[in-house]
PDB file of N, CA, C and O in Angstrom:
ATOM      1  N   UNK A   1     -77.879 -17.030  62.191  1.00  0.00           N
ATOM      2  CA  UNK A   1     -77.549 -16.028  61.278  1.00  0.00           C
ATOM      3  C   UNK A   1     -76.299 -15.206  61.639  1.00  0.00           C
ATOM      4  O   UNK A   1     -75.910 -14.443  60.755  1.00  0.00           O
ATOM      5  N   UNK A   2     -75.664 -15.233  62.690  1.00  0.00           N
ATOM      6  CA  UNK A   2     -74.693 -14.292  63.124  1.00  0.00           C
ATOM      7  C   UNK A   2     -73.108 -15.720  62.696  1.00  0.00           C
ATOM      8  O   UNK A   2     -71.925 -15.422  62.537  1.00  0.00           O
ATOM      9  N   UNK A   3     -73.560 -16.774  62.646  1.00  0.00           N
ATOM     10  CA  UNK A   3     -72.433 -17.524  62.278  1.00  0.00           C
ATOM     11  C   UNK A   3     -72.076 -17.337  60.404  1.00  0.00           C
ATOM     12  O   UNK A   3     -71.053 -17.922  60.048  1.00  0.00           O
ATOM     13  N   UNK A   4     -72.760 -16.676  59.429  1.00  0.00           N
ATOM     14  CA  UNK A   4     -72.792 -17.205  58.447  1.00  0.00           C
ATOM     15  C   UNK A   4     -71.679 -15.822  58.200  1.00  0.00           C
ATOM     16  O   UNK A   4     -72.060 -14.665  58.383  1.00  0.00           O
ATOM     17  N   UNK A   5     -70.325 -16.158  57.777  1.00  0.00           N
ATOM     18  CA  UNK A   5     -69.768 -14.777  57.354  1.00  0.00           C
ATOM     19  C   UNK A   5     -70.137 -14.013  56.434  1.00  0.00           C
ATOM     20  O   UNK A   5     -69.345 -13.079  56.307  1.00  0.00           O
ATOM     21  N   UNK A   6     -71.197 -13.974  55.552  1.00  0.00           N
ATOM     22  CA  UNK A   6     -71.353 -12.917  54.488  1.00  0.00           C
ATOM     23  C   UNK A   6     -72.430 -12.336  55.468  1.00  0.00           C
ATOM     24  O   UNK A   6     -72.616 -11.166  55.133  1.00  0.00           O
ATOM     25  N   UNK A   7     -73.389 -12.741  56.777  1.00  0.00           N
ATOM     26  CA  UNK A   7     -73.870 -11.793  57.588  1.00  0.00           C
ATOM     27  C   UNK A   7     -73.369 -10.398  58.149  1.00  0.00           C
ATOM     28  O   UNK A   7     -72.291 -10.559  58.722  1.00  0.00           O
ATOM     29  N   UNK A   8     -73.750  -9.227  58.169  1.00  0.00           N
ATOM     30  CA  UNK A   8     -73.153  -8.011  58.869  1.00  0.00           C
ATOM     31  C   UNK A   8     -73.639  -7.819  60.346  1.00  0.00           C
ATOM     32  O   UNK A   8     -74.817  -7.663  60.668  1.00  0.00           O
ATOM     33  N   UNK A   9     -72.647  -7.849  61.134  1.00  0.00           N
ATOM     34  CA  UNK A   9     -72.796  -7.396  62.439  1.00  0.00           C
ATOM     35  C   UNK A   9     -73.723  -5.973  62.435  1.00  0.00           C
ATOM     36  O   UNK A   9     -74.848  -6.094  62.918  1.00  0.00           O
ATOM     37  N   UNK A  10     -73.366  -4.736  61.965  1.00  0.00           N
ATOM     38  CA  UNK A  10     -74.040  -3.988  61.866  1.00  0.00           C
ATOM     39  C   UNK A  10     -74.843  -3.334  60.658  1.00  0.00           C
ATOM     40  O   UNK A  10     -74.497  -2.675  59.678  1.00  0.00           O
ATOM     41  N   UNK A  11     -75.922  -3.744  61.086  1.00  0.00           N
ATOM     42  CA  UNK A  11     -77.117  -3.845  61.842  1.00  0.00           C
ATOM     43  C   UNK A  11     -77.006  -5.790  62.144  1.00  0.00           C
ATOM     44  O   UNK A  11     -76.793  -6.720  61.366  1.00  0.00           O
ATOM     45  N   UNK A  12     -77.250  -5.739  63.534  1.00  0.00           N
ATOM     46  CA  UNK A  12     -77.321  -6.833  63.839  1.00  0.00           C
ATOM     47  C   UNK A  12     -78.098  -7.813  63.370  1.00  0.00           C
ATOM     48  O   UNK A  12     -79.171  -7.216  63.287  1.00  0.00           O
ATOM     49  N   UNK A  13     -78.326  -9.034  62.963  1.00  0.00           N
ATOM     50  CA  UNK A  13     -79.364 -10.001  62.655  1.00  0.00           C
ATOM     51  C   UNK A  13     -80.974  -9.630  64.158  1.00  0.00           C
ATOM     52  O   UNK A  13     -80.793  -9.495  65.368  1.00  0.00           O
ATOM     53  N   UNK A  14     -82.073  -9.586  63.550  1.00  0.00           N
ATOM     54  CA  UNK A  14     -83.050 -10.133  63.787  1.00  0.00           C
ATOM     55  C   UNK A  14     -84.510 -10.823  63.636  1.00  0.00           C
ATOM     56  O   UNK A  14     -85.299 -11.089  62.730  1.00  0.00           O
ATOM     57  N   UNK A  15     -84.407 -10.973  65.173  1.00  0.00           N
ATOM     58  CA  UNK A  15     -85.927 -11.977  64.356  1.00  0.00           C
ATOM     59  C   UNK A  15     -87.232 -11.712  65.121  1.00  0.00           C
ATOM     60  O   UNK A  15     -87.084 -11.379  66.297  1.00  0.00           O
ATOM     61  N   UNK A  16     -88.199 -11.783  64.757  1.00  0.00           N
ATOM     62  CA  UNK A  16     -89.458 -11.512  64.715  1.00  0.00           C
ATOM     63  C   UNK A  16     -90.481 -12.296  64.746  1.00  0.00           C
ATOM     64  O   UNK A  16     -90.717 -13.138  63.879  1.00  0.00           O
ATOM     65  N   UNK A  17     -91.394 -12.016  66.067  1.00  0.00           N
ATOM     66  CA  UNK A  17     -92.412 -13.315  65.780  1.00  0.00           C
ATOM     67  C   UNK A  17     -93.517 -12.532  64.878  1.00  0.00           C
ATOM     68  O   UNK A  17     -93.818 -11.340  64.952  1.00  0.00           O
ATOM     69  N   UNK A  18     -94.010 -13.473  64.055  1.00  0.00           N
ATOM     70  CA  UNK A  18     -94.874 -12.932  63.013  1.00  0.00           C
ATOM     71  C   UNK A  18     -96.735 -13.506  62.872  1.00  0.00           C
ATOM     72  O   UNK A  18     -97.690 -13.081  62.221  1.00  0.00           O
ATOM     73  N   UNK A  19     -96.599 -14.348  63.594  1.00  0.00           N
ATOM     74  CA  UNK A  19     -98.037 -14.823  64.014  1.00  0.00           C
ATOM     75  C   UNK A  19     -98.015 -16.553  64.072  1.00  0.00           C
ATOM     76  O   UNK A  19     -97.195 -17.269  63.498  1.00  0.00           O
ATOM     77  N   UNK A  20     -99.176 -17.008  64.950  1.00  0.00           N
ATOM     78  CA  UNK A  20     -99.508 -17.861  65.419  1.00  0.00           C
ATOM     79  C   UNK A  20    -100.369 -18.919  63.983  1.00  0.00           C
ATOM     80  O   UNK A  20    -101.520 -18.618  63.668  1.00  0.00           O
ATOM     81  N   UNK A  21     -99.719 -19.970  63.336  1.00  0.00           N
ATOM     82  CA  UNK A  21    -100.736 -20.502  62.780  1.00  0.00           C
ATOM     83  C   UNK A  21    -101.577 -21.244  63.231  1.00  0.00           C
ATOM     84  O   UNK A  21    -101.769 -21.066  64.434  1.00  0.00           O
ATOM     85  N   UNK A  22    -102.438 -22.362  62.565  1.00  0.00           N
ATOM     86  CA  UNK A  22    -102.644 -23.366  62.803  1.00  0.00           C
ATOM     87  C   UNK A  22    -101.926 -24.331  63.679  1.00  0.00           C
ATOM     88  O   UNK A  22    -102.364 -24.722  64.761  1.00  0.00           O
ATOM     89  N   UNK A  23    -100.744 -24.709  63.123  1.00  0.00           N
ATOM     90  CA  UNK A  23     -99.981 -25.559  63.065  1.00  0.00           C
ATOM     91  C   UNK A  23     -98.490 -24.952  63.554  1.00  0.00           C
ATOM     92  O   UNK A  23     -97.539 -25.636  63.932  1.00  0.00           O
ATOM     93  N   UNK A  24     -98.515 -24.171  63.496  1.00  0.00           N
ATOM     94  CA  UNK A  24     -97.049 -23.081  63.482  1.00  0.00           C
ATOM     95  C   UNK A  24     -96.751 -22.050  64.501  1.00  0.00           C
ATOM     96  O   UNK A  24     -97.675 -21.514  65.114  1.00  0.00           O
ATOM     97  N   UNK A  25     -95.559 -21.754  64.707  1.00  0.00           N
ATOM     98  CA  UNK A  25     -95.212 -20.348  65.230  1.00  0.00           C
ATOM     99  C   UNK A  25     -94.483 -19.783  63.820  1.00  0.00           C
ATOM    100  O   UNK A  25     -93.521 -20.451  63.440  1.00  0.00           O
ATOM    101  N   UNK A  26     -94.816 -18.738  63.100  1.00  0.00           N
ATOM    102  CA  UNK A  26     -94.298 -18.164  62.301  1.00  0.00           C
ATOM    103  C   UNK A  26     -93.201 -16.953  62.544  1.00  0.00           C
ATOM    104  O   UNK A  26     -93.559 -15.808  62.823  1.00  0.00           O
ATOM    105  N   UNK A  27     -91.684 -17.388  62.390  1.00  0.00           N
ATOM    106  CA  UNK A  27     -91.202 -16.431  62.718  1.00  0.00           C
ATOM    107  C   UNK A  27     -90.253 -15.298  61.377  1.00  0.00           C
ATOM    108  O   UNK A  27     -89.963 -15.975  60.391  1.00  0.00           O
ATOM    109  N   UNK A  28     -89.855 -14.000  61.277  1.00  0.00           N
ATOM    110  CA  UNK A  28     -89.135 -13.480  60.275  1.00  0.00           C
ATOM    111  C   UNK A  28     -87.555 -13.174  60.553  1.00  0.00           C
ATOM    112  O   UNK A  28     -87.105 -12.476  61.461  1.00  0.00           O
ATOM    113  N   UNK A  29     -86.973 -13.731  59.744  1.00  0.00           N
ATOM    114  CA  UNK A  29     -85.581 -13.476  60.318  1.00  0.00           C
ATOM    115  C   UNK A  29     -85.114 -12.490  59.121  1.00  0.00           C
ATOM    116  O   UNK A  29     -85.109 -12.725  57.912  1.00  0.00           O
ATOM    117  N   UNK A  30     -84.665 -11.144  59.913  1.00  0.00           N
ATOM    118  CA  UNK A  30     -84.454  -9.984  59.530  1.00  0.00           C
ATOM    119  C   UNK A  30     -82.626 -10.204  59.423  1.00  0.00           C
ATOM    120  O   UNK A  30     -82.093 -10.207  60.533  1.00  0.00           O
ATOM    121  N   UNK A  31     -81.596 -10.393  58.140  1.00  0.00           N
ATOM    122  CA  UNK A  31     -80.304 -10.521  58.036  1.00  0.00           C
ATOM    123  C   UNK A  31     -79.614  -9.407  56.923  1.00  0.00           C
ATOM    124  O   UNK A  31     -79.769  -9.408  55.702  1.00  0.00           O
ATOM    125  N   UNK A  32     -78.930  -8.610  57.620  1.00  0.00           N
ATOM    126  CA  UNK A  32     -78.038  -7.614  56.333  1.00  0.00           C
ATOM    127  C   UNK A  32     -76.885  -8.264  55.903  1.00  0.00           C
ATOM    128  O   UNK A  32     -76.037  -8.869  56.559  1.00  0.00           O
ATOM    129  N   UNK A  33     -76.992  -8.011  54.460  1.00  0.00           N
ATOM    130  CA  UNK A  33     -75.789  -8.854  54.144  1.00  0.00           C
ATOM    131  C   UNK A  33     -75.405  -8.235  52.700  1.00  0.00           C
ATOM    132  O   UNK A  33     -76.376  -8.047  51.967  1.00  0.00           O
ATOM    133  N   UNK A  34     -74.347  -7.948  52.268  1.00  0.00           N
ATOM    134  CA  UNK A  34     -73.693  -7.451  50.756  1.00  0.00           C
ATOM    135  C   UNK A  34     -74.003  -8.793  49.941  1.00  0.00           C
ATOM    136  O   UNK A  34     -74.319  -8.499  48.788  1.00  0.00           O
ATOM    137  N   UNK A  35     -74.012 -10.002  50.144  1.00  0.00           N
ATOM    138  CA  UNK A  35     -74.196 -11.292  49.511  1.00  0.00           C
ATOM    139  C   UNK A  35     -75.751 -11.148  48.524  1.00  0.00           C
ATOM    140  O   UNK A  35     -75.898 -11.550  47.370  1.00  0.00           O
ATOM    141  N   UNK A  36     -76.514 -10.637  49.163  1.00  0.00           N
ATOM    142  CA  UNK A  36     -78.081 -10.571  48.830  1.00  0.00           C
ATOM    143  C   UNK A  36     -78.079 -10.037  47.890  1.00  0.00           C
ATOM    144  O   UNK A  36     -79.043 -10.330  47.183  1.00  0.00           O
ATOM    145  N   UNK A  37     -77.230  -9.131  47.369  1.00  0.00           N
ATOM    146  CA  UNK A  37     -77.276  -8.340  45.993  1.00  0.00           C
ATOM    147  C   UNK A  37     -77.020  -9.059  45.180  1.00  0.00           C
ATOM    148  O   UNK A  37     -77.556  -8.957  44.077  1.00  0.00           O
ATOM    149  N   UNK A  38     -76.127 -10.012  45.456  1.00  0.00           N
ATOM    150  CA  UNK A  38     -75.693 -10.722  43.868  1.00  0.00           C
ATOM    151  C   UNK A  38     -75.945 -12.197  43.604  1.00  0.00           C
ATOM    152  O   UNK A  38     -75.993 -12.755  42.508  1.00  0.00           O
ATOM    153  N   UNK A  39     -76.166 -12.965  45.368  1.00  0.00           N
ATOM    154  CA  UNK A  39     -76.356 -14.098  45.268  1.00  0.00           C
ATOM    155  C   UNK A  39     -77.653 -14.591  46.594  1.00  0.00           C
ATOM    156  O   UNK A  39     -77.402 -15.270  47.590  1.00  0.00           O
ATOM    157  N   UNK A  40     -78.897 -14.060  46.247  1.00  0.00           N
ATOM    158  CA  UNK A  40     -79.806 -14.155  47.004  1.00  0.00           C
ATOM    159  C   UNK A  40     -80.041 -15.666  47.530  1.00  0.00           C
ATOM    160  O   UNK A  40     -79.834 -16.178  48.631  1.00  0.00           O
ATOM    161  N   UNK A  41     -80.572 -16.201  46.270  1.00  0.00           N
ATOM    162  CA  UNK A  41     -80.854 -17.610  46.967  1.00  0.00           C
ATOM    163  C   UNK A  41     -79.701 -18.161  47.915  1.00  0.00           C
ATOM    164  O   UNK A  41     -79.897 -18.396  49.108  1.00  0.00           O
ATOM    165  N   UNK A  42     -78.342 -18.366  47.201  1.00  0.00           N
ATOM    166  CA  UNK A  42     -77.445 -19.204  47.920  1.00  0.00           C
ATOM    167  C   UNK A  42     -77.401 -18.776  49.708  1.00  0.00           C
ATOM    168  O   UNK A  42     -77.293 -19.563  50.648  1.00  0.00           O
ATOM    169  N   UNK A  43     -77.534 -17.172  49.753  1.00  0.00           N
ATOM    170  CA  UNK A  43     -77.340 -16.941  50.977  1.00  0.00           C
ATOM    171  C   UNK A  43     -78.841 -17.276  51.739  1.00  0.00           C
ATOM    172  O   UNK A  43     -78.753 -17.744  52.874  1.00  0.00           O
ATOM    173  N   UNK A  44     -80.052 -17.087  51.242  1.00  0.00           N
ATOM    174  CA  UNK A  44     -81.241 -17.711  51.668  1.00  0.00           C
ATOM    175  C   UNK A  44     -81.095 -19.029  51.815  1.00  0.00           C
ATOM    176  O   UNK A  44     -82.022 -19.450  52.507  1.00  0.00           O
ATOM    177  N   UNK A  45     -80.130 -20.150  51.383  1.00  0.00           N
ATOM    178  CA  UNK A  45     -80.417 -21.358  51.371  1.00  0.00           C
ATOM    179  C   UNK A  45     -79.395 -21.686  52.885  1.00  0.00           C
ATOM    180  O   UNK A  45     -79.635 -22.211  53.972  1.00  0.00           O
ATOM    181  N   UNK A  46     -78.373 -21.157  52.348  1.00  0.00           N
ATOM    182  CA  UNK A  46     -77.575 -21.090  53.850  1.00  0.00           C
ATOM    183  C   UNK A  46     -78.052 -20.993  54.805  1.00  0.00           C
ATOM    184  O   UNK A  46     -78.164 -21.923  55.603  1.00  0.00           O
ATOM    185  N   UNK A  47     -78.619 -19.400  55.051  1.00  0.00           N
ATOM    186  CA  UNK A  47     -79.091 -19.762  56.433  1.00  0.00           C
ATOM    187  C   UNK A  47     -80.251 -20.732  56.893  1.00  0.00           C
ATOM    188  O   UNK A  47     -80.327 -21.064  58.076  1.00  0.00           O
ATOM    189  N   UNK A  48     -81.135 -21.174  55.970  1.00  0.00           N
ATOM    190  CA  UNK A  48     -81.990 -22.233  56.315  1.00  0.00           C
ATOM    191  C   UNK A  48     -81.440 -23.366  56.710  1.00  0.00           C
ATOM    192  O   UNK A  48     -81.804 -23.897  57.759  1.00  0.00           O
ATOM    193  N   UNK A  49     -80.454 -23.912  55.898  1.00  0.00           N
ATOM    194  CA  UNK A  49     -79.191 -24.710  56.520  1.00  0.00           C
ATOM    195  C   UNK A  49     -79.237 -24.626  57.646  1.00  0.00           C
ATOM    196  O   UNK A  49     -79.777 -25.595  58.180  1.00  0.00           O
ATOM    197  N   UNK A  50     -78.819 -23.688  58.448  1.00  0.00           N
ATOM    198  CA  UNK A  50     -78.190 -23.169  59.355  1.00  0.00           C
ATOM    199  C   UNK A  50     -79.292 -23.623  60.525  1.00  0.00           C
ATOM    200  O   UNK A  50     -79.336 -24.557  61.326  1.00  0.00           O
ATOM    201  N   UNK A  51     -80.162 -22.486  60.219  1.00  0.00           N
ATOM    202  CA  UNK A  51     -81.472 -22.864  61.210  1.00  0.00           C
ATOM    203  C   UNK A  51     -81.792 -24.333  61.351  1.00  0.00           C
ATOM    204  O   UNK A  51     -81.848 -24.932  62.425  1.00  0.00           O
ATOM    205  N   UNK A  52     -82.015 -24.892  60.052  1.00  0.00           N
ATOM    206  CA  UNK A  52     -82.358 -26.714  60.511  1.00  0.00           C
ATOM    207  C   UNK A  52     -81.309 -27.446  60.987  1.00  0.00           C
ATOM    208  O   UNK A  52     -81.555 -28.622  61.258  1.00  0.00           O
ATOM    209  N   UNK A  53     -80.063 -26.991  61.174  1.00  0.00           N
ATOM    210  CA  UNK A  53     -78.916 -27.408  61.994  1.00  0.00           C
ATOM    211  C   UNK A  53     -78.646 -27.584  63.358  1.00  0.00           C
ATOM    212  O   UNK A  53     -77.930 -28.351  64.003  1.00  0.00           O
ATOM    213  N   UNK A  54     -79.614 -26.423  63.692  1.00  0.00           N
ATOM    214  CA  UNK A  54     -79.572 -25.601  65.287  1.00  0.00           C
ATOM    215  C   UNK A  54     -81.008 -26.377  65.323  1.00  0.00           C
ATOM    216  O   UNK A  54     -80.787 -27.304  66.102  1.00  0.00           O
ATOM    217  N   UNK A  55     -81.863 -26.445  65.050  1.00  0.00           N
ATOM    218  CA  UNK A  55     -83.039 -27.472  65.510  1.00  0.00           C
ATOM    219  C   UNK A  55     -82.703 -28.694  65.725  1.00  0.00           C
ATOM    220  O   UNK A  55     -82.964 -29.304  66.761  1.00  0.00           O
ATOM    221  N   UNK A  56     -82.093 -29.146  64.753  1.00  0.00           N
ATOM    222  CA  UNK A  56     -82.212 -30.597  64.808  1.00  0.00           C
ATOM    223  C   UNK A  56     -81.024 -30.783  66.082  1.00  0.00           C
ATOM    224  O   UNK A  56     -81.321 -31.562  66.988  1.00  0.00           O
ATOM    225  N   UNK A  57     -79.866 -30.162  66.134  1.00  0.00           N
ATOM    226  CA  UNK A  57     -79.031 -30.201  67.265  1.00  0.00           C
ATOM    227  C   UNK A  57     -80.102 -30.261  68.575  1.00  0.00           C
ATOM    228  O   UNK A  57     -80.227 -31.307  69.212  1.00  0.00           O
ATOM    229  N   UNK A  58     -80.862 -29.040  68.915  1.00  0.00           N
ATOM    230  CA  UNK A  58     -81.631 -29.017  69.847  1.00  0.00           C
ATOM    231  C   UNK A  58     -82.796 -29.753  70.152  1.00  0.00           C
ATOM    232  O   UNK A  58     -83.515 -29.532  71.126  1.00  0.00           O
ATOM    233  N   UNK A  59     -82.985 -30.706  69.234  1.00  0.00           N
ATOM    234  CA  UNK A  59     -84.147 -32.051  69.220  1.00  0.00           C
ATOM    235  C   UNK A  59     -85.250 -31.631  68.936  1.00  0.00           C
ATOM    236  O   UNK A  59     -86.283 -32.122  69.392  1.00  0.00           O
ATOM    237  N   UNK A  60     -85.210 -30.651  68.130  1.00  0.00           N
ATOM    238  CA  UNK A  60     -86.791 -29.842  67.768  1.00  0.00           C
ATOM    239  C   UNK A  60     -86.979 -30.183  66.224  1.00  0.00           C
ATOM    240  O   UNK A  60     -86.396 -29.748  65.231  1.00  0.00           O
ATOM    241  N   UNK A  61     -88.089 -31.195  66.391  1.00  0.00           N
ATOM    242  CA  UNK A  61     -88.568 -31.865  64.790  1.00  0.00           C
ATOM    243  C   UNK A  61     -89.762 -30.684  64.087  1.00  0.00           C
ATOM    244  O   UNK A  61     -90.796 -30.382  64.683  1.00  0.00           O
ATOM    245  N   UNK A  62     -89.530 -30.351  63.283  1.00  0.00           N
ATOM    246  CA  UNK A  62     -90.488 -30.074  62.067  1.00  0.00           C
ATOM    247  C   UNK A  62     -91.544 -30.998  61.783  1.00  0.00           C
ATOM    248  O   UNK A  62     -91.129 -31.685  60.850  1.00  0.00           O
ATOM    249  N   UNK A  63     -92.784 -31.399  62.131  1.00  0.00           N
ATOM    250  CA  UNK A  63     -93.645 -32.016  61.983  1.00  0.00           C
ATOM    251  C   UNK A  63     -94.404 -32.009  60.607  1.00  0.00           C
ATOM    252  O   UNK A  63     -94.846 -30.960  60.139  1.00  0.00           O
ATOM    253  N   UNK A  64     -94.520 -33.066  60.060  1.00  0.00           N
ATOM    254  CA  UNK A  64     -95.421 -32.569  58.773  1.00  0.00           C
ATOM    255  C   UNK A  64     -96.939 -32.557  59.238  1.00  0.00           C
ATOM    256  O   UNK A  64     -97.335 -32.966  60.329  1.00  0.00           O
ATOM    257  N   UNK A  65     -97.616 -32.090  58.362  1.00  0.00           N
ATOM    258  CA  UNK A  65     -99.435 -32.010  58.826  1.00  0.00           C
ATOM    259  C   UNK A  65     -99.917 -33.055  58.931  1.00  0.00           C
ATOM    260  O   UNK A  65     -99.425 -33.948  58.243  1.00  0.00           O
ATOM    261  N   UNK A  66    -100.837 -33.318  59.645  1.00  0.00           N
ATOM    262  CA  UNK A  66    -101.486 -34.657  59.827  1.00  0.00           C
ATOM    263  C   UNK A  66    -102.860 -34.315  59.564  1.00  0.00           C
ATOM    264  O   UNK A  66    -103.430 -33.365  60.100  1.00  0.00           O
ATOM    265  N   UNK A  67    -103.516 -35.295  58.526  1.00  0.00           N
ATOM    266  CA  UNK A  67    -104.913 -35.178  58.468  1.00  0.00           C
ATOM    267  C   UNK A  67    -105.778 -36.451  58.806  1.00  0.00           C
ATOM    268  O   UNK A  67    -105.432 -37.619  58.634  1.00  0.00           O
ATOM    269  N   UNK A  68    -107.068 -35.958  59.363  1.00  0.00           N
ATOM    270  CA  UNK A  68    -107.767 -37.406  59.262  1.00  0.00           C
ATOM    271  C   UNK A  68    -109.113 -37.730  58.760  1.00  0.00           C
ATOM    272  O   UNK A  68    -110.104 -37.036  58.532  1.00  0.00           O
ATOM    273  N   UNK A  69    -108.816 -39.186  58.635  1.00  0.00           N
ATOM    274  CA  UNK A  69    -110.031 -39.382  57.709  1.00  0.00           C
ATOM    275  C   UNK A  69    -111.021 -39.951  58.816  1.00  0.00           C
ATOM    276  O   UNK A  69    -110.697 -40.798  59.649  1.00  0.00           O
ATOM    277  N   UNK A  70    -112.350 -39.329  58.699  1.00  0.00           N
ATOM    278  CA  UNK A  70    -113.739 -39.622  59.682  1.00  0.00           C
ATOM    279  C   UNK A  70    -114.439 -40.488  58.435  1.00  0.00           C
ATOM    280  O   UNK A  70    -114.539 -40.093  57.274  1.00  0.00           O
ATOM    281  N   UNK A  71    -114.822 -41.553  58.878  1.00  0.00           N
ATOM    282  CA  UNK A  71    -115.400 -42.635  58.002  1.00  0.00           C
ATOM    283  C   UNK A  71    -116.964 -42.655  58.843  1.00  0.00           C
ATOM    284  O   UNK A  71    -116.908 -43.092  59.992  1.00  0.00           O
ATOM    285  N   UNK A  72    -118.215 -42.252  58.382  1.00  0.00           N
ATOM    286  CA  UNK A  72    -119.199 -41.891  58.668  1.00  0.00           C
ATOM    287  C   UNK A  72    -119.964 -43.367  58.560  1.00  0.00           C
ATOM    288  O   UNK A  72    -120.149 -43.785  57.417  1.00  0.00           O
ATOM    289  N   UNK A  73    -120.473 -44.273  59.801  1.00  0.00           N
ATOM    290  CA  UNK A  73    -121.305 -45.278  59.924  1.00  0.00           C
ATOM    291  C   UNK A  73    -122.392 -45.542  59.168  1.00  0.00           C
ATOM    292  O   UNK A  73    -123.350 -44.775  59.260  1.00  0.00           O
ATOM    293  N   UNK A  74    -122.436 -46.385  58.506  1.00  0.00           N
ATOM    294  CA  UNK A  74    -123.427 -46.976  57.112  1.00  0.00           C
ATOM    295  C   UNK A  74    -122.711 -48.786  56.341  1.00  0.00           C
ATOM    296  O   UNK A  74    -121.767 -49.566  56.463  1.00  0.00           O
ATOM    297  N   UNK A  75    -124.028 -48.577  55.544  1.00  0.00           N
ATOM    298  CA  UNK A  75    -123.920 -49.904  55.085  1.00  0.00           C
ATOM    299  C   UNK A  75    -123.950 -49.193  54.028  1.00  0.00           C
ATOM    300  O   UNK A  75    -124.684 -48.324  53.558  1.00  0.00           O
ATOM    301  N   UNK A  76    -122.377 -50.087  53.547  1.00  0.00           N
ATOM    302  CA  UNK A  76    -122.013 -50.389  51.652  1.00  0.00           C
ATOM    303  C   UNK A  76    -122.520 -51.674  51.216  1.00  0.00           C
ATOM    304  O   UNK A  76    -122.436 -52.676  51.926  1.00  0.00           O
ATOM    305  N   UNK A  77    -123.089 -51.667  49.965  1.00  0.00           N
ATOM    306  CA  UNK A  77    -123.429 -53.283  49.316  1.00  0.00           C
ATOM    307  C   UNK A  77    -122.800 -53.302  48.539  1.00  0.00           C
ATOM    308  O   UNK A  77    -122.763 -52.658  47.491  1.00  0.00           O
ATOM    309  N   UNK A  78    -122.016 -54.290  49.070  1.00  0.00           N
ATOM    310  CA  UNK A  78    -121.001 -55.116  47.937  1.00  0.00           C
ATOM    311  C   UNK A  78    -121.676 -56.101  47.535  1.00  0.00           C
ATOM    312  O   UNK A  78    -122.461 -56.717  48.257  1.00  0.00           O
ATOM    313  N   UNK A  79    -121.379 -56.440  45.969  1.00  0.00           N
ATOM    314  CA  UNK A  79    -121.917 -57.279  45.196  1.00  0.00           C
ATOM    315  C   UNK A  79    -121.013 -57.618  44.360  1.00  0.00           C
ATOM    316  O   UNK A  79    -120.490 -56.732  43.683  1.00  0.00           O
ATOM    317  N   UNK A  80    -120.551 -59.191  44.183  1.00  0.00           N
ATOM    318  CA  UNK A  80    -119.925 -60.089  43.286  1.00  0.00           C
ATOM    319  C   UNK A  80    -120.651 -59.971  41.948  1.00  0.00           C
ATOM    320  O   UNK A  80    -121.867 -60.128  41.840  1.00  0.00           O
ATOM    321  N   UNK A  81    -119.645 -59.619  40.706  1.00  0.00           N
ATOM    322  CA  UNK A  81    -120.393 -59.728  39.420  1.00  0.00           C
ATOM    323  C   UNK A  81    -119.780 -60.575  38.803  1.00  0.00           C
ATOM    324  O   UNK A  81    -118.609 -60.590  39.182  1.00  0.00           O
ATOM    325  N   UNK A  82    -120.066 -61.586  37.723  1.00  0.00           N
ATOM    326  CA  UNK A  82    -119.073 -62.193  36.902  1.00  0.00           C
ATOM    327  C   UNK A  82    -118.922 -61.301  35.371  1.00  0.00           C
ATOM    328  O   UNK A  82    -119.747 -61.304  34.457  1.00  0.00           O
ATOM    329  N   UNK A  83    -117.945 -60.748  35.407  1.00  0.00           N
ATOM    330  CA  UNK A  83    -117.669 -60.457  34.037  1.00  0.00           C
ATOM    331  C   UNK A  83    -118.176 -60.639  32.665  1.00  0.00           C
ATOM    332  O   UNK A  83    -118.063 -59.812  31.760  1.00  0.00           O
ATOM    333  N   UNK A  84    -118.789 -61.882  32.582  1.00  0.00           N
ATOM    334  CA  UNK A  84    -119.305 -62.308  31.473  1.00  0.00           C
ATOM    335  C   UNK A  84    -120.988 -62.301  31.582  1.00  0.00           C
ATOM    336  O   UNK A  84    -121.644 -62.269  30.540  1.00  0.00           O
ATOM    337  N   UNK A  85    -121.726 -62.336  33.038  1.00  0.00           N
ATOM    338  CA  UNK A  85    -122.706 -61.562  33.515  1.00  0.00           C
ATOM    339  C   UNK A  85    -122.426 -60.347  33.031  1.00  0.00           C
ATOM    340  O   UNK A  85    -122.621 -60.186  31.826  1.00  0.00           O
ATOM    341  N   UNK A  86    -122.092 -59.612  33.549  1.00  0.00           N
ATOM    342  CA  UNK A  86    -122.118 -57.990  33.511  1.00  0.00           C
ATOM    343  C   UNK A  86    -122.094 -57.976  31.976  1.00  0.00           C
ATOM    344  O   UNK A  86    -123.225 -57.840  31.511  1.00  0.00           O
ATOM    345  N   UNK A  87    -121.175 -58.071  31.115  1.00  0.00           N
ATOM    346  CA  UNK A  87    -121.570 -57.927  29.509  1.00  0.00           C
ATOM    347  C   UNK A  87    -122.774 -58.043  29.061  1.00  0.00           C
ATOM    348  O   UNK A  87    -123.223 -56.999  28.587  1.00  0.00           O
ATOM    349  N   UNK A  88    -123.606 -59.134  29.038  1.00  0.00           N
ATOM    350  CA  UNK A  88    -124.890 -59.667  28.777  1.00  0.00           C
ATOM    351  C   UNK A  88    -125.878 -58.541  29.412  1.00  0.00           C
ATOM    352  O   UNK A  88    -126.672 -58.038  28.617  1.00  0.00           O
ATOM    353  N   UNK A  89    -125.912 -58.111  30.711  1.00  0.00           N
ATOM    354  CA  UNK A  89    -126.559 -56.918  31.448  1.00  0.00           C
ATOM    355  C   UNK A  89    -126.624 -56.159  30.498  1.00  0.00           C
ATOM    356  O   UNK A  89    -127.739 -55.949  30.019  1.00  0.00           O
ATOM    357  N   UNK A  90    -125.266 -55.407  29.833  1.00  0.00           N
ATOM    358  CA  UNK A  90    -125.439 -54.034  29.556  1.00  0.00           C
ATOM    359  C   UNK A  90    -126.063 -54.339  27.858  1.00  0.00           C
ATOM    360  O   UNK A  90    -126.381 -53.392  27.138  1.00  0.00           O
TER     361      UNK A  90
END
């Protein structure tokens, strides 16, 4: 955050560890800037890009959530049916 030209040095940016999630460590970044008054989306985006750049340079990847599919054992009956036979059966 200190790299951003619009970030104020007084008060300094702060980082707080908010919580441990299922697969995450959640932080809150607090940065003071006059730019937040008139371009909040741009300022947040710039900071997010800076964070992503530093994570990438440090070799830290942000993983995608993983979902596991568990198939219960059992028998599934498979039957081939001719389309013409199926129409006559109805």
